[in-house]
OpenMM code with the backbone's topology and positions (N, CA, C; nanometers):
from openmm import Vec3, app, unit

residues = "MET ASN GLN HIS VAL SER GLY ALA GLY GLN GLN VAL GLU SER THR ALA PRO GLU ALA ALA THR GLN GLU PHE ASP ALA LEU THR TRP GLY ALA GLU GLU ALA LEU LYS ALA LEU VAL GLU TYR GLN VAL GLU SER LEU ARG PHE ILE ALA ARG ARG THR TYR CYS ASN LEU GLU PHE MET ARG HIS LEU ARG HIS CYS ALA GLY TRP GLN ASP ILE VAL GLN VAL GLN GLN VAL TRP PHE LYS GLU CYS VAL ALA ASP TYR GLY GLU GLU LEU GLY ARG LEU ALA GLY THR GLY PHE GLN LEU ALA ARG SER ASP PHE THR PRO LEU GLN SER LEU MET TYR PRO PRO ASN SER GLY ARG".split()
positions = [
    Vec3(-0.9404, -2.5030, 2.5742),
    Vec3(-0.9789, -2.6079, 2.5805),
    Vec3(-0.9818, -2.6618, 2.4138),
    Vec3(-1.0177, -2.7837, 2.3737),
    Vec3(-1.0319, -2.7749, 2.1706),
    Vec3(-1.1500, -2.8515, 2.2272),
    Vec3(-1.2336, -2.8007, 2.1003),
    Vec3(-1.3749, -2.8478, 2.0693),
    Vec3(-1.3764, -2.9268, 1.9610),
    Vec3(-1.4075, -3.0522, 1.9687),
    Vec3(-1.4238, -3.1572, 1.8897),
    Vec3(-1.5163, -3.1984, 1.8316),
    Vec3(-1.5499, -3.2061, 1.7260),
    Vec3(-1.6754, -3.2720, 1.6471),
    Vec3(-1.7114, -3.4389, 1.7080),
    Vec3(-1.8214, -3.5020, 1.7342),
    Vec3(-1.8278, -3.6454, 1.8440),
    Vec3(-1.8842, -3.6980, 1.6701),
    Vec3(-1.8318, -3.8047, 1.6589),
    Vec3(-1.9241, -3.8680, 1.5504),
    Vec3(-2.0584, -3.8806, 1.5127),
    Vec3(-2.1593, -3.8016, 1.6293),
    Vec3(-2.2496, -3.8153, 1.6335),
    Vec3(-2.2899, -3.6598, 1.5909),
    Vec3(-2.1942, -3.5829, 1.5533),
    Vec3(-2.2089, -3.4201, 1.4876),
    Vec3(-2.2050, -3.3261, 1.6015),
    Vec3(-2.2086, -3.4363, 1.7299),
    Vec3(-2.2207, -3.3129, 1.8709),
    Vec3(-2.0532, -3.2563, 1.8760),
    Vec3(-2.1062, -3.0649, 1.9339),
    Vec3(-1.9534, -3.0728, 1.9604),
    Vec3(-1.9362, -3.1170, 2.1410),
    Vec3(-1.7592, -3.1909, 2.1443),
    Vec3(-1.7232, -3.1784, 2.2646),
    Vec3(-1.6253, -3.1292, 2.3294),
    Vec3(-1.6101, -3.0824, 2.4212),
    Vec3(-1.5484, -3.0065, 2.4766),
    Vec3(-1.4253, -3.0883, 2.5199),
    Vec3(-1.2659, -3.0696, 2.4805),
    Vec3(-1.1890, -3.1419, 2.4973),
    Vec3(-1.1243, -3.1090, 2.5955),
    Vec3(-1.0755, -3.2372, 2.7302),
    Vec3(-0.9952, -3.1862, 2.8441),
    Vec3(-0.8099, -3.1795, 2.8413),
    Vec3(-0.7951, -3.2858, 2.7087),
    Vec3(-0.6689, -3.3080, 2.7588),
    Vec3(-0.5742, -3.1674, 2.7060),
    Vec3(-0.4945, -3.1338, 2.7412),
    Vec3(-0.3681, -3.0658, 2.7388),
    Vec3(-0.3049, -3.0216, 2.6098),
    Vec3(-0.3202, -2.9250, 2.5121),
    Vec3(-0.2140, -2.8988, 2.4215),
    Vec3(-0.1152, -2.9525, 2.4078),
    Vec3(-0.0298, -2.9979, 2.5282),
    Vec3(0.0635, -3.0595, 2.4592),
    Vec3(0.0430, -3.2118, 2.4732),
    Vec3(-0.0409, -3.2487, 2.4757),
    Vec3(-0.0736, -3.4184, 2.4286),
    Vec3(-0.1027, -3.3920, 2.2954),
    Vec3(-0.1008, -3.2898, 2.2011),
    Vec3(-0.1337, -3.2375, 2.0740),
    Vec3(-0.0264, -3.3248, 2.0021),
    Vec3(0.1275, -3.3259, 2.0897),
    Vec3(0.2319, -3.2865, 2.0229),
    Vec3(0.2433, -3.4708, 2.0014),
    Vec3(0.2249, -3.5449, 2.1414),
    Vec3(0.2423, -3.6317, 2.1142),
    Vec3(0.1466, -3.7349, 2.0362),
    Vec3(0.0356, -3.6365, 2.0100),
    Vec3(-0.0441, -3.7610, 1.9287),
    Vec3(0.0372, -3.7170, 1.7654),
    Vec3(0.0901, -3.5946, 1.7220),
    Vec3(0.1872, -3.5912, 1.6167),
    Vec3(0.3027, -3.6770, 1.5995),
    Vec3(0.3374, -3.6988, 1.7075),
    Vec3(0.4513, -3.7654, 1.7206),
    Vec3(0.4220, -3.9539, 1.7134),
    Vec3(0.2859, -3.9525, 1.7485),
    Vec3(0.2849, -4.1485, 1.7529),
    Vec3(0.2526, -4.1834, 1.6165),
    Vec3(0.1681, -4.0374, 1.5349),
    Vec3(0.0986, -4.0218, 1.4283),
    Vec3(0.2381, -4.0338, 1.3224),
    Vec3(0.3010, -3.9634, 1.3463),
    Vec3(0.4351, -3.9615, 1.2884),
    Vec3(0.4929, -4.1048, 1.3009),
    Vec3(0.5007, -4.1637, 1.3444),
    Vec3(0.5886, -4.2580, 1.4249),
    Vec3(0.5002, -4.4155, 1.3168),
    Vec3(0.3585, -4.4446, 1.3025),
    Vec3(0.2617, -4.4807, 1.2327),
    Vec3(0.2818, -4.4355, 1.0977),
    Vec3(0.3136, -4.3472, 1.0609),
    Vec3(0.3385, -4.3639, 0.9212),
    Vec3(0.4509, -4.3869, 0.8269),
    Vec3(0.5473, -4.3704, 0.9527),
    Vec3(0.7197, -4.4384, 0.8804),
    Vec3(0.7031, -4.6107, 0.9546),
    Vec3(0.6146, -4.6002, 1.0079),
    Vec3(0.5997, -4.7863, 1.0309),
    Vec3(0.5029, -4.8210, 0.9015),
    Vec3(0.4354, -4.7505, 0.8033),
    Vec3(0.3307, -4.8093, 0.7028),
    Vec3(0.4562, -4.8160, 0.5942),
    Vec3(0.5545, -4.6960, 0.6113),
    Vec3(0.5892, -4.6688, 0.4977),
    Vec3(0.7119, -4.8157, 0.5371),
    Vec3(0.7886, -4.8298, 0.5525),
    Vec3(0.8524, -4.9461, 0.5736),
    Vec3(0.7808, -5.0770, 0.5524),
    Vec3(0.6309, -5.0752, 0.6515),
    Vec3(0.5621, -5.2274, 0.5619),
    Vec3(0.5285, -5.2456, 0.4145),
    Vec3(0.5292, -5.1202, 0.3536),
    Vec3(0.4991, -5.0776, 0.1935),
    Vec3(0.6456, -5.1226, 0.1448),
    Vec3(0.7419, -5.0897, 0.1842),
    Vec3(0.9056, -5.0976, 0.1222),
    Vec3(0.8994, -5.2602, 0.1311),
    Vec3(0.8753, -5.3393, 0.2522),
    Vec3(0.9194, -5.4452, 0.2421),
    Vec3(0.8163, -5.5350, 0.1746),
    Vec3(0.6506, -5.4801, 0.1264),
    Vec3(0.5672, -5.5603, 0.0416),
    Vec3(0.5841, -5.5922, -0.1060),
    Vec3(0.6600, -5.4510, -0.1166),
    Vec3(0.7042, -5.4131, -0.2846),
    Vec3(0.8330, -5.4958, -0.3190),
    Vec3(0.9482, -5.4981, -0.1528),
    Vec3(1.0636, -5.5801, -0.2589),
    Vec3(0.9962, -5.7409, -0.2553),
    Vec3(0.9359, -5.7594, -0.1476),
    Vec3(0.9089, -5.9728, -0.1310),
    Vec3(0.8231, -5.9446, -0.2736),
    Vec3(0.7168, -5.8727, -0.2613),
    Vec3(0.6662, -5.9405, -0.4453),
    Vec3(0.7393, -5.9123, -0.5463),
    Vec3(0.8416, -5.8749, -0.5414),
    Vec3(0.9286, -5.8548, -0.6382),
    Vec3(1.0074, -5.9611, -0.6605),
    Vec3(1.0092, -6.0179, -0.5194),
    Vec3(1.0967, -6.1749, -0.5768),
    Vec3(1.0199, -6.1975, -0.5951),
    Vec3(0.8865, -6.2924, -0.5219),
    Vec3(0.7985, -6.3592, -0.5293),
    Vec3(0.7791, -6.3902, -0.7346),
    Vec3(0.7672, -6.2636, -0.7709),
    Vec3(0.7521, -6.2748, -0.8885),
    Vec3(0.8517, -6.3531, -0.9911),
    Vec3(0.9440, -6.3272, -0.9263),
    Vec3(1.0984, -6.2978, -1.0261),
    Vec3(1.1087, -6.4663, -0.9533),
    Vec3(1.0873, -6.5436, -0.8700),
    Vec3(1.0942, -6.6831, -0.8674),
    Vec3(1.0452, -6.7850, -0.9014),
    Vec3(0.8720, -6.6838, -0.9281),
    Vec3(0.7887, -6.8070, -1.0111),
    Vec3(0.8325, -6.7685, -1.1252),
    Vec3(0.8621, -6.6534, -1.1973),
    Vec3(0.9229, -6.6628, -1.3240),
    Vec3(0.9745, -6.8272, -1.3464),
    Vec3(1.1528, -6.7497, -1.2543),
    Vec3(1.1975, -6.8700, -1.2669),
    Vec3(1.1852, -7.0805, -1.2413),
    Vec3(1.0535, -7.0661, -1.1983),
    Vec3(1.0301, -7.1890, -1.1591),
    Vec3(0.9598, -7.2247, -1.2618),
    Vec3(0.8487, -7.1327, -1.3221),
    Vec3(0.7715, -7.1423, -1.4955),
    Vec3(0.8771, -7.1961, -1.5331),
    Vec3(1.0314, -7.0659, -1.5820),
    Vec3(1.1310, -7.1628, -1.6676),
    Vec3(1.1620, -7.3327, -1.6392),
    Vec3(1.2144, -7.3263, -1.5276),
    Vec3(1.2691, -7.4701, -1.4572),
    Vec3(1.1623, -7.5469, -1.5397),
    Vec3(0.9953, -7.5698, -1.4849),
    Vec3(0.9197, -7.6509, -1.5649),
    Vec3(0.9132, -7.6944, -1.6853),
    Vec3(0.9433, -7.5746, -1.7874),
    Vec3(0.9794, -7.5482, -1.9802),
    Vec3(1.1092, -7.6576, -1.9690),
    Vec3(1.2184, -7.5777, -1.9390),
    Vec3(1.3072, -7.7132, -1.9266),
    Vec3(1.3316, -7.8410, -1.8958),
    Vec3(1.1848, -7.8664, -1.7671),
    Vec3(1.1974, -7.9888, -1.7966),
    Vec3(1.1279, -8.0997, -1.9014),
    Vec3(1.0458, -8.0632, -1.9252),
    Vec3(1.0005, -8.0720, -2.0503),
    Vec3(1.0558, -8.1053, -2.1802),
    Vec3(1.1564, -8.1000, -2.1800),
    Vec3(1.2710, -8.0724, -2.3160),
    Vec3(1.3587, -8.2484, -2.2570),
    Vec3(1.3422, -8.2559, -2.1415),
    Vec3(1.5170, -8.3593, -2.0896),
    Vec3(1.4950, -8.4584, -2.1666),
    Vec3(1.5671, -8.5488, -2.2129),
    Vec3(1.5644, -8.6839, -2.2835),
    Vec3(1.6132, -8.7919, -2.1791),
    Vec3(1.6742, -8.7273, -2.0873),
    Vec3(1.6499, -8.8627, -2.0033),
    Vec3(1.6796, -8.8449, -1.8603),
    Vec3(1.7495, -8.8936, -1.7483),
    Vec3(1.7338, -8.8573, -1.6077),
    Vec3(1.8492, -8.7793, -1.5918),
    Vec3(1.9656, -8.8503, -1.6599),
    Vec3(2.0898, -8.7037, -1.6237),
    Vec3(2.0682, -8.5807, -1.6978),
    Vec3(1.9432, -8.5558, -1.8075),
    Vec3(1.9327, -8.4008, -1.8506),
    Vec3(1.8249, -8.3607, -1.7381),
    Vec3(1.7537, -8.4454, -1.6477),
    Vec3(1.6807, -8.3753, -1.5632),
    Vec3(1.7292, -8.3475, -1.4149),
    Vec3(1.8438, -8.4519, -1.3782),
    Vec3(1.9305, -8.4008, -1.2747),
    Vec3(2.0019, -8.2692, -1.2915),
    Vec3(2.0594, -8.2413, -1.3865),
    Vec3(2.1590, -8.1343, -1.4828),
    Vec3(2.0275, -8.0258, -1.4588),
    Vec3(1.9339, -8.0007, -1.5133),
    Vec3(1.8454, -7.8961, -1.4839),
    Vec3(1.8347, -7.8894, -1.3644),
    Vec3(1.7887, -7.9523, -1.2978),
    Vec3(1.7293, -7.9482, -1.1124),
    Vec3(1.8703, -7.9058, -1.0867),
    Vec3(1.9592, -7.9266, -1.0402),
    Vec3(2.1075, -7.8991, -1.0200),
    Vec3(2.1066, -7.7197, -1.0518),
    Vec3(2.1182, -7.6989, -1.2061),
    Vec3(2.0765, -7.5390, -1.2293),
    Vec3(1.9921, -7.4870, -1.1467),
    Vec3(1.8575, -7.5080, -1.1671),
    Vec3(1.7672, -7.4342, -1.0676),
    Vec3(1.7742, -7.4480, -0.9494),
    Vec3(1.8240, -7.4838, -0.8594),
    Vec3(1.8603, -7.5172, -0.7251),
    Vec3(1.9694, -7.4397, -0.6740),
    Vec3(2.0847, -7.4626, -0.7609),
    Vec3(2.2127, -7.2993, -0.7340),
    Vec3(2.1196, -7.1558, -0.7587),
    Vec3(2.0458, -7.1875, -0.8631),
    Vec3(2.0452, -7.0200, -0.8593),
    Vec3(1.9097, -7.0333, -0.8009),
    Vec3(1.8233, -7.1027, -0.7378),
    Vec3(1.7135, -7.0736, -0.6279),
    Vec3(1.7873, -7.0120, -0.4965),
    Vec3(1.8874, -7.0867, -0.4628),
    Vec3(1.9969, -7.0506, -0.3578),
    Vec3(2.0348, -6.9125, -0.3738),
    Vec3(2.0989, -6.8665, -0.4627),
    Vec3(2.1577, -6.7495, -0.4876),
    Vec3(2.0548, -6.6511, -0.4951),
    Vec3(1.9393, -6.6710, -0.5395),
    Vec3(1.8393, -6.6141, -0.5366),
    Vec3(1.8170, -6.5592, -0.3999),
    Vec3(1.8060, -6.6699, -0.2902),
    Vec3(1.7550, -6.6338, -0.1408),
    Vec3(1.8181, -6.5908, -0.1085),
    Vec3(1.9551, -6.6162, -0.1080),
    Vec3(2.0754, -6.5061, -0.0726),
    Vec3(2.0730, -6.3477, -0.1230),
    Vec3(2.0450, -6.3519, -0.2178),
    Vec3(2.0549, -6.1620, -0.2772),
    Vec3(1.9435, -6.1483, -0.2222),
    Vec3(1.8405, -6.2304, -0.2458),
    Vec3(1.7478, -6.1239, -0.1625),
    Vec3(1.6930, -6.0882, 0.0376),
    Vec3(1.7586, -6.1786, 0.0853),
    Vec3(1.7639, -6.1542, 0.2217),
    Vec3(1.8804, -6.0753, 0.1965),
    Vec3(2.0157, -6.0240, 0.1713),
    Vec3(2.0432, -5.8686, 0.1165),
    Vec3(2.0143, -5.7560, 0.1395),
    Vec3(1.8898, -5.8127, -0.0001),
    Vec3(1.7899, -5.6629, -0.0176),
    Vec3(1.7233, -5.6235, 0.1207),
    Vec3(1.6514, -5.7237, 0.1550),
    Vec3(1.5770, -5.7098, 0.2541),
    Vec3(1.6589, -5.6198, 0.4100),
    Vec3(1.7711, -5.6889, 0.3807),
    Vec3(1.8496, -5.6678, 0.5193),
    Vec3(1.9298, -5.4898, 0.4882),
    Vec3(1.9131, -5.4750, 0.3782),
    Vec3(1.9403, -5.2983, 0.2678),
    Vec3(1.8535, -5.2671, 0.3085),
    Vec3(1.7470, -5.3108, 0.3083),
    Vec3(1.6137, -5.1611, 0.3480),
    Vec3(1.6170, -5.1992, 0.4637),
    Vec3(1.6490, -5.2604, 0.5364),
    Vec3(1.5822, -5.2397, 0.6974),
    Vec3(1.7182, -5.1551, 0.7308),
    Vec3(1.8283, -5.1925, 0.7003),
    Vec3(1.9154, -5.0492, 0.7127),
    Vec3(1.8972, -4.9279, 0.6583),
    Vec3(1.8347, -4.9393, 0.5557),
    Vec3(1.7966, -4.8126, 0.4920),
    Vec3(1.6878, -4.7237, 0.5874),
    Vec3(1.5678, -4.7928, 0.5971),
    Vec3(1.4929, -4.7494, 0.7089),
    Vec3(1.5747, -4.6896, 0.8413),
    Vec3(1.6615, -4.7955, 0.8847),
    Vec3(1.6818, -4.7701, 1.0569),
    Vec3(1.7249, -4.6453, 1.0220),
    Vec3(1.8228, -4.5605, 0.9108),
    Vec3(1.8723, -4.4705, 0.9225),
    Vec3(1.8432, -4.3667, 0.8401),
    Vec3(1.6653, -4.3723, 0.8998),
    Vec3(1.6249, -4.2524, 0.8518),
    Vec3(1.5778, -4.1371, 0.9274),
    Vec3(1.5416, -4.0578, 0.8786),
    Vec3(1.5562, -3.8735, 0.9318),
    Vec3(1.4889, -3.8784, 1.1043),
    Vec3(1.5417, -3.8498, 1.1897),
    Vec3(1.4163, -3.8118, 1.2923),
    Vec3(1.3741, -3.7091, 1.3222),
    Vec3(1.4695, -3.6132, 1.2332),
    Vec3(1.4709, -3.4492, 1.2838),
    Vec3(1.2625, -3.4128, 1.2957),
    Vec3(1.2208, -3.4808, 1.1828),
    Vec3(1.0504, -3.4548, 1.2443),
    Vec3(1.0308, -3.4719, 1.3806),
    Vec3(1.0457, -3.5893, 1.4061),
    Vec3(1.0032, -3.6477, 1.5617),
    Vec3(1.0595, -3.5638, 1.6252),
    Vec3(1.1874, -3.4949, 1.6007),
    Vec3(1.2352, -3.4657, 1.7566),
    Vec3(1.1900, -3.2784, 1.7421),
    Vec3(1.1196, -3.1988, 1.6215),
    Vec3(1.0525, -3.1037, 1.6325),
    Vec3(0.9159, -3.1294, 1.7282),
    Vec3(0.8581, -3.2377, 1.6562),
    Vec3(0.7103, -3.2650, 1.7271),
    Vec3(0.7757, -3.2558, 1.8689),
    Vec3(0.8237, -3.3353, 1.8920),
    Vec3(0.8344, -3.4382, 2.0457),
    Vec3(0.9259, -3.2657, 2.1390),
    Vec3(0.9452, -3.1860, 2.0661),
    Vec3(1.0673, -3.1093, 2.1653),
    Vec3(1.0269, -2.9527, 2.0857),
    Vec3(0.9773, -2.9010, 2.0274),
    Vec3(0.8882, -2.7922, 1.9824),
    Vec3(1.0306, -2.6782, 2.0139),
    Vec3(1.0184, -2.5496, 1.9243),
    Vec3(1.1444, -2.4567, 2.0004),
    Vec3(1.0733, -2.3895, 2.1059),
    Vec3(0.9861, -2.3614, 2.1330),
    Vec3(0.9435, -2.2999, 2.2301),
    Vec3(0.9224, -2.3949, 2.3275),
    Vec3(0.9272, -2.5006, 2.3819),
    Vec3(0.8688, -2.5950, 2.4868),
    Vec3(0.9632, -2.5254, 2.6012),
    Vec3(1.1169, -2.5310, 2.5622),
    Vec3(1.1873, -2.4731, 2.7208),
    Vec3(1.1830, -2.6380, 2.7523),
    Vec3(1.2116, -2.7712, 2.6639),
    Vec3(1.2478, -2.8557, 2.7285),
    Vec3(1.4267, -2.8537, 2.7154),
] * unit.nanometer
topology = app.Topology()
chain = topology.addChain("A")
for resn in residues:
    res = topology.addResidue(resn, chain)
    for name in ("N", "CA", "C"):
        topology.addAtom(name, app.Element.getBySymbol(name[0]), res)
């Protein structure tokens, strides 16, 4: 049996078999990989938001220099085309990140679930 220290500082005897440790390690590995994926998506999303915010500010600056409605319409059309292109590119980047994460190496998980001496 394993001995663990409880929150009160007392030692507690564990009735869980050693095999449960492997499953716990596998769950921990899975949680770590999920956290890494979330961080990757957040970083990419924040980069995109920052880029789009900058482009929106530039759009506002260009609008200030428009002499008439025709200029405003032209600036809006250019901004809209760039915006649509940016969103399309971002969708591709997010999909690429997803594919990259899906191709990750599951060897560590296999060694956790099926150690060489397990006989499975």
